[in-house]
N, C-alpha and C positions, 0 to 999 in steps of 0.2 A: 756744783761750788767749783772756786778756785779758792787758792792758799797759794798767798804769793810771801816770800821772805827779800829783806832789804840789799842781803846779796846776789837779787835778779831771780832765785830758782820758782818754779813754780809747782805747786801739784794741783792738780786736777781732783776732786775727793766727790764724793755723792754723802750729802747727811739726810740722818734722820735721830728723828726727836720722838721720845716718849715721854707723856709726863703722865701725872697723879693726885693725889691727895684732894684737899677738900676747896675746891673754887667754885665759884659763878661768875659767870660773863661773858661780854663779847667783845675782844678785840683785834685788833690786828697790826704786825708789827710792819714797815718797813723802813726801807732804806737802811737795814741792818749791818752791822761792822764787828769783827772782832779780832782781838788783840792779844796772841801768844803772848806768855812769859815760860822761861825755863826748857827754850829748845833747842839741842845743840845742833841736830839735822834737820831738814825740812818732815823726812819719815816720822819723826815723833810727836808730829801733830795728830798722828792716825791714832785711833782709840776711841774709847767711850767716855765721857765727860759725865761728872755725878753735879748738879746742884739742889740748893733746900731754898725756897725763900719767902718772905710772906710778901702781899703786894695788894695792893690798893692804887684804882686809878680813874679820871672822869675823862673825859674826851680831849683830846687832842696835850695826850703824856708824851714822857718821855722814860724808857723801860730800861733797864741796866743791868745782869746779869752774870755773876762770876762762878765757872766752873772747874772741879779741878779732874784731873789723869794722872794720882802720881805727883811728883814733879814738876810738873804740865799745867799751865794753868790757862783758858780763856776766859776770859772777858769780852762780853758780849754787851750792844747797845745798838737802839735802835728808835727811831721814832712811831708812837703809839695813834691809834683813832679806838673809840670804844671808851667802856667800863669795866673791871671786874675788880672782884675784891675776893681773898682768900691765903691759902697757905698751900703751897703746891713742893712737890720734888719732882726732879726727872733726870732723864741721863739724852745726851746729846751724841753721834755717834759721827764719826769722819772715817769713812772707807777710801779707800783706792776708785780711781774711777775709770 
């Protein structure tokens, strides 16, 4: 992936995600975007973010999730297809590519 700042800086990143919890279903998120808050320099976005969520969805739904890493937060959003129901927790890691 690629992280872009409003000042023109960019950082190529490797994205990995792991999840868990009680959840059932099948879904796919497309055209996902994220927005960071609490970032002072571009390197602040690197690291592992954690989240917890409760969710339910049906065909053609939207999905949003907030994750934190200390003082830095990441809000993710995208359009989804499929269905799901459950409670989940997970971690999302951005490392340099």
